[in-house]
All heavy atoms as TSV, in Angstrom:
chain	resi	resn	atom	element	x	y	z
A	1	MET	N	N	-30.855	106.932	35.222
A	1	MET	CA	C	-29.632	106.567	35.936
A	1	MET	C	C	-29.382	107.549	37.090
A	1	MET	O	O	-28.990	107.108	38.171
A	1	MET	CB	C	-28.466	106.581	34.933
A	1	MET	CG	C	-27.156	106.175	35.519
A	1	MET	SD	S	-27.239	104.471	35.994
A	1	MET	CE	C	-25.649	104.209	36.643
A	2	VAL	N	N	-29.599	108.835	36.852
A	2	VAL	CA	C	-29.393	109.818	37.900
A	2	VAL	C	C	-30.374	109.594	39.031
A	2	VAL	O	O	-30.041	109.690	40.217
A	2	VAL	CB	C	-29.514	111.261	37.330
A	2	VAL	CG1	C	-29.454	112.276	38.426
A	2	VAL	CG2	C	-28.419	111.488	36.309
A	3	GLU	N	N	-31.615	109.265	38.683
A	3	GLU	CA	C	-32.640	108.997	39.700
A	3	GLU	C	C	-32.211	107.809	40.582
A	3	GLU	O	O	-32.419	107.821	41.785
A	3	GLU	CB	C	-33.965	108.682	38.993
A	3	GLU	CG	C	-35.063	108.255	39.895
A	3	GLU	CD	C	-35.936	109.408	40.325
A	3	GLU	OE1	O	-35.844	110.475	39.729
A	3	GLU	OE2	O	-36.672	109.220	41.292
A	4	PHE	N	N	-31.584	106.806	39.972
A	4	PHE	CA	C	-31.148	105.648	40.714
A	4	PHE	C	C	-30.036	106.028	41.697
A	4	PHE	O	O	-30.041	105.599	42.858
A	4	PHE	CB	C	-30.635	104.586	39.751
A	4	PHE	CG	C	-30.018	103.389	40.435
A	4	PHE	CD1	C	-30.816	102.475	41.101
A	4	PHE	CD2	C	-28.662	103.205	40.456
A	4	PHE	CE1	C	-30.267	101.378	41.743
A	4	PHE	CE2	C	-28.092	102.122	41.084
A	4	PHE	CZ	C	-28.897	101.206	41.743
A	5	VAL	N	N	-29.082	106.844	41.257
A	5	VAL	CA	C	-27.974	107.257	42.125
A	5	VAL	C	C	-28.498	108.088	43.290
A	5	VAL	O	O	-28.139	107.853	44.441
A	5	VAL	CB	C	-26.905	108.042	41.323
A	5	VAL	CG1	C	-25.866	108.650	42.239
A	5	VAL	CG2	C	-26.257	107.131	40.290
A	6	PHE	N	N	-29.367	109.067	42.985
A	6	PHE	CA	C	-29.917	109.901	44.052
A	6	PHE	C	C	-30.773	109.057	45.000
A	6	PHE	O	O	-30.731	109.259	46.214
A	6	PHE	CB	C	-30.757	111.049	43.480
A	6	PHE	CG	C	-29.943	112.132	42.823
A	6	PHE	CD1	C	-30.491	112.873	41.798
A	6	PHE	CD2	C	-28.680	112.423	43.268
A	6	PHE	CE1	C	-29.746	113.883	41.231
A	6	PHE	CE2	C	-27.948	113.443	42.685
A	6	PHE	CZ	C	-28.469	114.171	41.650
A	7	GLY	N	N	-31.546	108.135	44.457
A	7	GLY	CA	C	-32.385	107.270	45.282
A	7	GLY	C	C	-31.568	106.381	46.190
A	7	GLY	O	O	-31.887	106.210	47.364
A	8	ALA	N	N	-30.495	105.798	45.652
A	8	ALA	CA	C	-29.634	104.923	46.472
A	8	ALA	C	C	-28.944	105.703	47.556
A	8	ALA	O	O	-28.902	105.284	48.729
A	8	ALA	CB	C	-28.613	104.219	45.578
A	9	PHE	N	N	-28.407	106.874	47.237
A	9	PHE	CA	C	-27.731	107.694	48.233
A	9	PHE	C	C	-28.738	108.190	49.285
A	9	PHE	O	O	-28.456	108.164	50.475
A	9	PHE	CB	C	-27.041	108.865	47.545
A	9	PHE	CG	C	-26.246	109.722	48.503
A	9	PHE	CD1	C	-25.072	109.248	49.045
A	9	PHE	CD2	C	-26.697	110.969	48.873
A	9	PHE	CE1	C	-24.341	110.034	49.932
A	9	PHE	CE2	C	-25.983	111.749	49.740
A	9	PHE	CZ	C	-24.798	111.290	50.288
A	10	GLY	N	N	-29.895	108.591	48.815
A	10	GLY	CA	C	-30.935	109.072	49.755
A	10	GLY	C	C	-31.413	107.961	50.672
A	10	GLY	O	O	-31.651	108.197	51.850
A	11	ALA	N	N	-31.548	106.763	50.151
A	11	ALA	CA	C	-31.978	105.613	50.969
A	11	ALA	C	C	-30.938	105.332	52.043
A	11	ALA	O	O	-31.288	105.055	53.206
A	11	ALA	CB	C	-32.182	104.389	50.110
A	12	PHE	N	N	-29.671	105.385	51.670
A	12	PHE	CA	C	-28.619	105.144	52.624
A	12	PHE	C	C	-28.608	106.202	53.735
A	12	PHE	O	O	-28.533	105.863	54.922
A	12	PHE	CB	C	-27.246	105.138	51.907
A	12	PHE	CG	C	-26.093	104.831	52.785
A	12	PHE	CD1	C	-25.923	103.590	53.359
A	12	PHE	CD2	C	-25.154	105.810	53.045
A	12	PHE	CE1	C	-24.861	103.310	54.187
A	12	PHE	CE2	C	-24.075	105.543	53.871
A	12	PHE	CZ	C	-23.924	104.295	54.438
A	13	ILE	N	N	-28.733	107.466	53.359
A	13	ILE	CA	C	-28.742	108.532	54.343
A	13	ILE	C	C	-29.964	108.427	55.253
A	13	ILE	O	O	-29.883	108.598	56.470
A	13	ILE	CB	C	-28.714	109.911	53.631
A	13	ILE	CG1	C	-27.386	110.103	52.899
A	13	ILE	CG2	C	-28.987	111.045	54.598
A	13	ILE	CD1	C	-26.169	110.081	53.777
A	14	ARG	N	N	-31.146	108.158	54.679
A	14	ARG	CA	C	-32.355	108.027	55.481
A	14	ARG	C	C	-32.284	106.810	56.395
A	14	ARG	O	O	-32.790	106.828	57.508
A	14	ARG	CB	C	-33.585	107.949	54.580
A	14	ARG	CG	C	-33.874	109.269	53.911
A	14	ARG	CD	C	-35.114	109.254	53.087
A	14	ARG	NE	N	-36.246	109.174	53.994
A	14	ARG	CZ	C	-37.251	108.323	53.851
A	14	ARG	NH1	N	-37.272	107.468	52.874
A	14	ARG	NH2	N	-38.256	108.344	54.703
A	15	TRP	N	N	-31.654	105.744	55.935
A	15	TRP	CA	C	-31.492	104.531	56.759
A	15	TRP	C	C	-30.647	104.852	57.976
A	15	TRP	O	O	-30.908	104.395	59.090
A	15	TRP	CB	C	-30.849	103.435	55.923
A	15	TRP	CG	C	-30.623	102.152	56.664
A	15	TRP	CD1	C	-31.563	101.341	57.237
A	15	TRP	CD2	C	-29.379	101.539	56.910
A	15	TRP	NE1	N	-30.980	100.248	57.795
A	15	TRP	CE2	C	-29.627	100.350	57.640
A	15	TRP	CE3	C	-28.080	101.855	56.604
A	15	TRP	CZ2	C	-28.613	99.501	58.023
A	15	TRP	CZ3	C	-27.057	101.010	57.000
A	15	TRP	CH2	C	-27.355	99.825	57.710
A	16	ILE	N	N	-29.627	105.686	57.809
A	16	ILE	CA	C	-28.754	106.024	58.920
A	16	ILE	C	C	-29.411	107.030	59.875
A	16	ILE	O	O	-29.464	106.793	61.094
A	16	ILE	CB	C	-27.408	106.627	58.405
A	16	ILE	CG1	C	-26.618	105.534	57.687
A	16	ILE	CG2	C	-26.594	107.220	59.561
A	16	ILE	CD1	C	-25.396	106.058	56.981
A	17	PHE	N	N	-29.933	108.125	59.339
A	17	PHE	CA	C	-30.384	109.209	60.202
A	17	PHE	C	C	-31.849	109.149	60.585
A	17	PHE	O	O	-32.213	109.513	61.705
A	17	PHE	CB	C	-30.087	110.569	59.530
A	17	PHE	CG	C	-28.625	110.855	59.433
A	17	PHE	CD1	C	-27.979	110.779	58.221
A	17	PHE	CD2	C	-27.888	111.189	60.562
A	17	PHE	CE1	C	-26.607	111.049	58.134
A	17	PHE	CE2	C	-26.543	111.424	60.476
A	17	PHE	CZ	C	-25.905	111.368	59.274
A	18	ILE	N	N	-32.710	108.729	59.719
A	18	ILE	CA	C	-34.151	108.675	60.015
A	18	ILE	C	C	-34.512	107.366	60.725
A	18	ILE	O	O	-35.198	107.368	61.758
A	18	ILE	CB	C	-35.000	108.839	58.750
A	18	ILE	CG1	C	-34.642	110.126	58.008
A	18	ILE	CG2	C	-36.487	108.790	59.086
A	18	ILE	CD1	C	-34.936	111.403	58.761
A	19	TYR	N	N	-34.042	106.264	60.196
A	19	TYR	CA	C	-34.416	104.950	60.729
A	19	TYR	C	C	-33.394	104.390	61.703
A	19	TYR	O	O	-33.558	103.299	62.228
A	19	TYR	CB	C	-34.647	103.968	59.585
A	19	TYR	CG	C	-35.826	104.351	58.732
A	19	TYR	CD1	C	-35.680	104.871	57.478
A	19	TYR	CD2	C	-37.127	104.230	59.235
A	19	TYR	CE1	C	-36.779	105.244	56.711
A	19	TYR	CE2	C	-38.220	104.600	58.490
A	19	TYR	CZ	C	-38.033	105.100	57.221
A	19	TYR	OH	O	-39.119	105.478	56.488
A	20	ASN	N	N	-32.319	105.107	61.972
A	20	ASN	CA	C	-31.285	104.727	62.958
A	20	ASN	C	C	-30.776	103.298	62.746
A	20	ASN	O	O	-30.706	102.526	63.685
A	20	ASN	CB	C	-31.821	104.910	64.377
A	20	ASN	CG	C	-32.189	106.337	64.655
A	20	ASN	OD1	O	-31.498	107.248	64.204
A	20	ASN	ND2	N	-33.269	106.540	65.359
A	21	LEU	N	N	-30.465	102.958	61.511
A	21	LEU	CA	C	-29.897	101.665	61.112
A	21	LEU	C	C	-30.855	100.501	61.410
A	21	LEU	O	O	-30.412	99.367	61.556
A	21	LEU	CB	C	-28.552	101.413	61.800
A	21	LEU	CG	C	-27.496	102.491	61.585
A	21	LEU	CD1	C	-26.262	102.211	62.401
A	21	LEU	CD2	C	-27.141	102.650	60.104
A	22	ASN	N	N	-32.146	100.771	61.481
A	22	ASN	CA	C	-33.148	99.738	61.758
A	22	ASN	C	C	-33.748	99.261	60.428
A	22	ASN	O	O	-34.636	99.905	59.874
A	22	ASN	CB	C	-34.228	100.302	62.678
A	22	ASN	CG	C	-35.175	99.239	63.166
A	22	ASN	OD1	O	-35.198	98.121	62.633
A	22	ASN	ND2	N	-35.948	99.581	64.170
A	23	SER	N	N	-33.258	98.152	59.932
A	23	SER	CA	C	-33.712	97.628	58.640
A	23	SER	C	C	-35.167	97.166	58.681
A	23	SER	O	O	-35.854	97.257	57.668
A	23	SER	CB	C	-32.811	96.471	58.194
A	23	SER	OG	O	-31.499	96.942	58.008
A	24	LYS	N	N	-35.620	96.666	59.810
A	24	LYS	CA	C	-37.025	96.234	59.901
A	24	LYS	C	C	-37.959	97.427	59.733
A	24	LYS	O	O	-38.990	97.344	59.074
A	24	LYS	CB	C	-37.304	95.554	61.241
A	24	LYS	CG	C	-36.854	94.139	61.320
A	24	LYS	CD	C	-37.327	93.511	62.617
A	24	LYS	CE	C	-36.979	92.034	62.618
A	24	LYS	NZ	N	-37.489	91.381	63.824
A	25	LYS	N	N	-37.621	98.541	60.370
A	25	LYS	CA	C	-38.472	99.721	60.318
A	25	LYS	C	C	-38.531	100.292	58.907
A	25	LYS	O	O	-39.600	100.662	58.428
A	25	LYS	CB	C	-37.930	100.784	61.290
A	25	LYS	CG	C	-38.853	101.942	61.505
A	25	LYS	CD	C	-38.285	102.847	62.604
A	25	LYS	CE	C	-39.168	104.047	62.795
A	25	LYS	NZ	N	-38.586	104.979	63.787
A	26	ILE	N	N	-37.421	100.348	58.202
A	26	ILE	CA	C	-37.413	100.856	56.827
A	26	ILE	C	C	-38.121	99.849	55.913
A	26	ILE	O	O	-38.818	100.246	54.979
A	26	ILE	CB	C	-35.997	101.182	56.366
A	26	ILE	CG1	C	-36.052	102.107	55.120
A	26	ILE	CG2	C	-35.194	99.964	55.983
A	26	ILE	CD1	C	-34.748	102.699	54.727
A	27	GLY	N	N	-38.028	98.571	56.194
A	27	GLY	CA	C	-38.740	97.573	55.425
A	27	GLY	C	C	-40.246	97.693	55.558
A	27	GLY	O	O	-40.978	97.574	54.574
A	28	GLU	N	N	-40.697	97.962	56.759
A	28	GLU	CA	C	-42.143	98.176	56.976
A	28	GLU	C	C	-42.630	99.428	56.250
A	28	GLU	O	O	-43.718	99.417	55.675
A	28	GLU	CB	C	-42.408	98.339	58.480
A	28	GLU	CG	C	-42.219	97.055	59.261
A	28	GLU	CD	C	-42.319	97.258	60.766
A	28	GLU	OE1	O	-42.556	98.420	61.208
A	28	GLU	OE2	O	-42.126	96.274	61.495
A	29	ALA	N	N	-41.840	100.461	56.256
A	29	ALA	CA	C	-42.225	101.697	55.548
A	29	ALA	C	C	-42.326	101.424	54.043
A	29	ALA	O	O	-43.239	101.918	53.383
A	29	ALA	CB	C	-41.218	102.799	55.828
A	30	TYR	N	N	-41.390	100.660	53.519
A	30	TYR	CA	C	-41.437	100.346	52.076
A	30	TYR	C	C	-42.595	99.423	51.738
A	30	TYR	O	O	-43.187	99.549	50.651
A	30	TYR	CB	C	-40.132	99.690	51.619
A	30	TYR	CG	C	-39.108	100.692	51.191
A	30	TYR	CD1	C	-38.093	101.109	52.041
A	30	TYR	CD2	C	-39.151	101.247	49.919
A	30	TYR	CE1	C	-37.155	102.009	51.638
A	30	TYR	CE2	C	-38.222	102.154	49.514
A	30	TYR	CZ	C	-37.227	102.542	50.387
A	30	TYR	OH	O	-36.320	103.476	49.991
A	31	ASN	N	N	-42.954	98.545	52.621
A	31	ASN	CA	C	-44.078	97.641	52.360
A	31	ASN	C	C	-45.419	98.356	52.388
A	31	ASN	O	O	-46.326	97.996	51.638
A	31	ASN	CB	C	-44.085	96.489	53.360
A	31	ASN	CG	C	-42.982	95.498	53.107
A	31	ASN	OD1	O	-42.485	95.397	51.997
A	31	ASN	ND2	N	-42.575	94.793	54.144
A	32	THR	N	N	-45.553	99.386	53.228
A	32	THR	CA	C	-46.822	100.110	53.310
A	32	THR	C	C	-47.015	101.074	52.158
A	32	THR	O	O	-48.132	101.191	51.653
A	32	THR	CB	C	-46.954	100.841	54.640
A	32	THR	OG1	O	-45.870	101.759	54.780
A	32	THR	CG2	C	-46.992	99.883	55.807
A	33	ASN	N	N	-45.963	101.775	51.747
A	33	ASN	CA	C	-46.119	102.760	50.665
A	33	ASN	C	C	-44.792	102.955	49.931
A	33	ASN	O	O	-44.073	103.916	50.178
A	33	ASN	CB	C	-46.603	104.096	51.253
A	33	ASN	CG	C	-47.292	104.938	50.238
A	33	ASN	OD1	O	-47.271	104.643	49.045
A	33	ASN	ND2	N	-47.930	105.994	50.668
A	34	PRO	N	N	-44.479	102.059	49.001
A	34	PRO	CA	C	-43.172	102.101	48.365
A	34	PRO	C	C	-42.964	103.335	47.454
A	34	PRO	O	O	-41.856	103.826	47.361
A	34	PRO	CB	C	-43.124	100.818	47.524
A	34	PRO	CG	C	-44.520	100.376	47.375
A	34	PRO	CD	C	-45.265	100.914	48.573
A	35	GLN	N	N	-44.011	103.833	46.844
A	35	GLN	CA	C	-43.824	104.972	45.935
A	35	GLN	C	C	-43.449	106.233	46.684
A	35	GLN	O	O	-42.585	107.013	46.248
A	35	GLN	CB	C	-45.089	105.208	45.115
A	35	GLN	CG	C	-45.348	104.072	44.154
A	35	GLN	CD	C	-46.807	103.924	43.790
A	35	GLN	OE1	O	-47.671	104.414	44.498
A	35	GLN	NE2	N	-47.050	103.214	42.695
A	36	VAL	N	N	-44.054	106.443	47.833
A	36	VAL	CA	C	-43.730	107.627	48.636
A	36	VAL	C	C	-42.317	107.520	49.183
A	36	VAL	O	O	-41.563	108.495	49.174
A	36	VAL	CB	C	-44.762	107.802	49.799
A	36	VAL	CG1	C	-44.324	108.870	50.750
A	36	VAL	CG2	C	-46.124	108.065	49.221
A	37	GLU	N	N	-41.926	106.325	49.625
A	37	GLU	CA	C	-40.579	106.137	50.160
A	37	GLU	C	C	-39.526	106.324	49.070
A	37	GLU	O	O	-38.480	106.920	49.326
A	37	GLU	CB	C	-40.444	104.758	50.794
A	37	GLU	CG	C	-41.249	104.563	52.044
A	37	GLU	CD	C	-40.830	105.491	53.166
A	37	GLU	OE1	O	-39.627	105.674	53.396
A	37	GLU	OE2	O	-41.735	106.047	53.822
A	38	ASP	N	N	-39.801	105.869	47.857
A	38	ASP	CA	C	-38.858	106.097	46.753
A	38	ASP	C	C	-38.718	107.580	46.451
A	38	ASP	O	O	-37.615	108.050	46.189
A	38	ASP	CB	C	-39.328	105.352	45.485
A	38	ASP	CG	C	-39.109	103.871	45.595
A	38	ASP	OD1	O	-38.265	103.435	46.418
A	38	ASP	OD2	O	-39.753	103.133	44.841
A	39	ALA	N	N	-39.803	108.309	46.487
A	39	ALA	CA	C	-39.736	109.748	46.245
A	39	ALA	C	C	-38.948	110.452	47.345
A	39	ALA	O	O	-38.148	111.341	47.046
A	39	ALA	CB	C	-41.158	110.318	46.152
A	40	LYS	N	N	-39.158	110.043	48.593
A	40	LYS	CA	C	-38.405	110.643	49.693
A	40	LYS	C	C	-36.928	110.395	49.536
A	40	LYS	O	O	-36.108	111.283	49.779
A	40	LYS	CB	C	-38.896	110.086	51.031
A	40	LYS	CG	C	-40.243	110.565	51.453
A	40	LYS	CD	C	-40.621	109.914	52.787
A	40	LYS	CE	C	-41.997	110.250	53.230
A	40	LYS	NZ	N	-42.335	109.556	54.495
A	41	ASN	N	N	-36.554	109.189	49.139
A	41	ASN	CA	C	-35.134	108.857	48.939
A	41	ASN	C	C	-34.543	109.674	47.825
A	41	ASN	O	O	-33.439	110.180	47.928
A	41	ASN	CB	C	-34.965	107.364	48.643
A	41	ASN	CG	C	-35.263	106.508	49.838
A	41	ASN	OD1	O	-35.226	106.973	50.950
A	41	ASN	ND2	N	-35.574	105.269	49.606
A	42	SER	N	N	-35.283	109.818	46.735
A	42	SER	CA	C	-34.782	110.605	45.607
A	42	SER	C	C	-34.586	112.064	45.988
A	42	SER	O	O	-33.586	112.688	45.644
A	42	SER	CB	C	-35.753	110.524	44.425
A	42	SER	OG	O	-35.796	109.186	43.954
A	43	TYR	N	N	-35.549	112.622	46.714
A	43	TYR	CA	C	-35.427	114.035	47.129
A	43	TYR	C	C	-34.273	114.223	48.128
A	43	TYR	O	O	-33.535	115.210	48.051
A	43	TYR	CB	C	-36.713	114.537	47.751
A	43	TYR	CG	C	-37.810	114.747	46.737
A	43	TYR	CD1	C	-39.092	114.294	46.983
A	43	TYR	CD2	C	-37.562	115.394	45.547
A	43	TYR	CE1	C	-40.090	114.457	46.058
A	43	TYR	CE2	C	-38.546	115.573	44.610
A	43	TYR	CZ	C	-39.830	115.122	44.876
A	43	TYR	OH	O	-40.816	115.307	43.943
A	44	ALA	N	N	-34.095	113.271	49.022
A	44	ALA	CA	C	-32.989	113.360	49.970
A	44	ALA	C	C	-31.645	113.339	49.207
A	44	ALA	O	O	-30.751	114.140	49.500
A	44	ALA	CB	C	-33.038	112.223	50.970
A	45	GLY	N	N	-31.517	112.437	48.278
A	45	GLY	CA	C	-30.303	112.373	47.467
A	45	GLY	C	C	-30.112	113.598	46.608
A	45	GLY	O	O	-29.003	114.108	46.443
A	46	LEU	N	N	-31.221	114.103	46.047
A	46	LEU	CA	C	-31.165	115.275	45.171
A	46	LEU	C	C	-30.641	116.504	45.933
A	46	LEU	O	O	-29.925	117.315	45.367
A	46	LEU	CB	C	-32.554	115.560	44.615
A	46	LEU	CG	C	-32.690	116.737	43.649
A	46	LEU	CD1	C	-31.937	116.425	42.367
A	46	LEU	CD2	C	-34.144	116.984	43.343
A	47	PHE	N	N	-30.996	116.623	47.193
A	47	PHE	CA	C	-30.531	117.783	47.972
A	47	PHE	C	C	-29.175	117.535	48.615
A	47	PHE	O	O	-28.384	118.466	48.770
A	47	PHE	CB	C	-31.550	118.123	49.043
A	47	PHE	CG	C	-32.817	118.678	48.476
A	47	PHE	CD1	C	-34.015	118.069	48.727
A	47	PHE	CD2	C	-32.798	119.812	47.679
A	47	PHE	CE1	C	-35.192	118.558	48.178
A	47	PHE	CE2	C	-33.977	120.328	47.139
A	47	PHE	CZ	C	-35.182	119.693	47.395
A	48	LEU	N	N	-28.858	116.296	49.003
A	48	LEU	CA	C	-27.645	116.043	49.730
A	48	LEU	C	C	-26.413	115.854	48.848
A	48	LEU	O	O	-25.304	116.185	49.277
A	48	LEU	CB	C	-27.825	114.840	50.644
A	48	LEU	CG	C	-28.803	115.070	51.780
A	48	LEU	CD1	C	-29.027	113.795	52.566
A	48	LEU	CD2	C	-28.294	116.163	52.706
A	49	VAL	N	N	-26.554	115.331	47.661
A	49	VAL	CA	C	-25.395	115.148	46.776
A	49	VAL	C	C	-24.799	116.481	46.392
A	49	VAL	O	O	-23.586	116.691	46.560
A	49	VAL	CB	C	-25.765	114.272	45.547
A	49	VAL	CG1	C	-24.647	114.310	44.502
A	49	VAL	CG2	C	-26.012	112.840	45.976
A	50	PRO	N	N	-25.579	117.455	45.873
A	50	PRO	CA	C	-24.958	118.760	45.580
A	50	PRO	C	C	-24.413	119.467	46.823
A	50	PRO	O	O	-23.386	120.115	46.754
A	50	PRO	CB	C	-26.117	119.572	44.957
A	50	PRO	CG	C	-27.083	118.563	44.468
A	50	PRO	CD	C	-26.937	117.401	45.411
A	51	LEU	N	N	-25.112	119.307	47.949
A	51	LEU	CA	C	-24.613	119.905	49.187
A	51	LEU	C	C	-23.248	119.337	49.563
A	51	LEU	O	O	-22.346	120.065	49.954
A	51	LEU	CB	C	-25.611	119.692	50.321
A	51	LEU	CG	C	-25.263	120.291	51.658
A	51	LEU	CD1	C	-25.282	121.794	51.586
A	51	LEU	CD2	C	-26.207	119.783	52.719
A	52	GLY	N	N	-23.094	118.045	49.425
A	52	GLY	CA	C	-21.809	117.407	49.696
A	52	GLY	C	C	-20.725	117.862	48.758
A	52	GLY	O	O	-19.555	118.045	49.167
A	53	ILE	N	N	-21.061	118.081	47.497
A	53	ILE	CA	C	-20.081	118.581	46.541
A	53	ILE	C	C	-19.658	120.004	46.902
A	53	ILE	O	O	-18.475	120.321	46.871
A	53	ILE	CB	C	-20.660	118.511	45.100
A	53	ILE	CG1	C	-20.831	117.040	44.681
A	53	ILE	CG2	C	-19.788	119.271	44.134
A	53	ILE	CD1	C	-21.575	116.863	43.403
A	54	ILE	N	N	-20.598	120.824	47.252
A	54	ILE	CA	C	-20.300	122.215	47.611
A	54	ILE	C	C	-19.445	122.272	48.867
A	54	ILE	O	O	-18.435	122.992	48.942
A	54	ILE	CB	C	-21.584	123.021	47.783
A	54	ILE	CG1	C	-22.271	123.212	46.424
A	54	ILE	CG2	C	-21.331	124.377	48.432
A	54	ILE	CD1	C	-23.674	123.763	46.494
A	55	VAL	N	N	-19.781	121.484	49.882
A	55	VAL	CA	C	-18.995	121.438	51.101
A	55	VAL	C	C	-17.592	120.916	50.821
A	55	VAL	O	O	-16.592	121.472	51.322
A	55	VAL	CB	C	-19.689	120.581	52.178
A	55	VAL	CG1	C	-18.777	120.259	53.357
A	55	VAL	CG2	C	-20.966	121.258	52.664
A	56	GLY	N	N	-17.477	119.929	49.961
A	56	GLY	CA	C	-16.164	119.417	49.584
A	56	GLY	C	C	-15.298	120.450	48.883
A	56	GLY	O	O	-14.095	120.522	49.108
A	57	ILE	N	N	-15.933	121.256	48.040
A	57	ILE	CA	C	-15.188	122.305	47.360
A	57	ILE	C	C	-14.700	123.346	48.365
A	57	ILE	O	O	-13.532	123.801	48.293
A	57	ILE	CB	C	-16.058	122.953	46.256
A	57	ILE	CG1	C	-16.233	121.989	45.112
A	57	ILE	CG2	C	-15.449	124.259	45.762
A	57	ILE	CD1	C	-17.263	122.401	44.078
A	58	PHE	N	N	-15.560	123.722	49.301
A	58	PHE	CA	C	-15.142	124.713	50.317
A	58	PHE	C	C	-14.055	124.177	51.211
A	58	PHE	O	O	-13.153	124.916	51.620
A	58	PHE	CB	C	-16.351	125.152	51.161
A	58	PHE	CG	C	-17.189	126.186	50.484
A	58	PHE	CD1	C	-18.558	125.954	50.326
A	58	PHE	CD2	C	-16.655	127.339	49.984
A	58	PHE	CE1	C	-19.362	126.894	49.703
A	58	PHE	CE2	C	-17.451	128.294	49.364
A	58	PHE	CZ	C	-18.804	128.064	49.226
A	59	ILE	N	N	-14.082	122.896	51.542
A	59	ILE	CA	C	-13.060	122.315	52.401
A	59	ILE	C	C	-11.707	122.279	51.663
A	59	ILE	O	O	-10.665	122.527	52.271
A	59	ILE	CB	C	-13.483	120.923	52.883
A	59	ILE	CG1	C	-14.599	121.052	53.881
A	59	ILE	CG2	C	-12.308	120.186	53.484
A	59	ILE	CD1	C	-15.205	119.734	54.312
A	60	LYS	N	N	-11.756	121.981	50.373
A	60	LYS	CA	C	-10.531	121.859	49.625
A	60	LYS	C	C	-9.847	123.223	49.413
A	60	LYS	O	O	-8.621	123.321	49.427
A	60	LYS	CB	C	-10.809	121.199	48.278
A	60	LYS	CG	C	-9.572	120.937	47.495
A	60	LYS	CD	C	-9.803	120.169	46.236
A	60	LYS	CE	C	-8.498	119.931	45.529
A	60	LYS	NZ	N	-8.669	119.126	44.328
A	61	TYR	N	N	-10.652	124.255	49.223
A	61	TYR	CA	C	-10.067	125.571	48.911
A	61	TYR	C	C	-10.239	126.479	50.046
A	61	TYR	O	O	-10.422	127.037	50.774
A	61	TYR	CB	C	-10.702	126.190	47.670
A	61	TYR	CG	C	-10.413	125.362	46.452
A	61	TYR	CD1	C	-11.416	124.604	45.826
A	61	TYR	CD2	C	-9.136	125.316	45.923
A	61	TYR	CE1	C	-11.146	123.858	44.712
A	61	TYR	CE2	C	-8.876	124.553	44.784
A	61	TYR	CZ	C	-9.883	123.853	44.198
A	61	TYR	OH	O	-9.586	123.091	43.087
């Protein structure tokens, strides 16, 4: 379940910043090598979710 959340968040972030909202480009990347793209999404989410939590804590206090 955690892998799914990190993967979904990472995919969203990569879609915005790496692929510049270009769904065709991200679709081509998934079609050529889906396992690598899934791993990249998971790692992006794994690093960005805790970073967002830490930044949120600093902003609040």
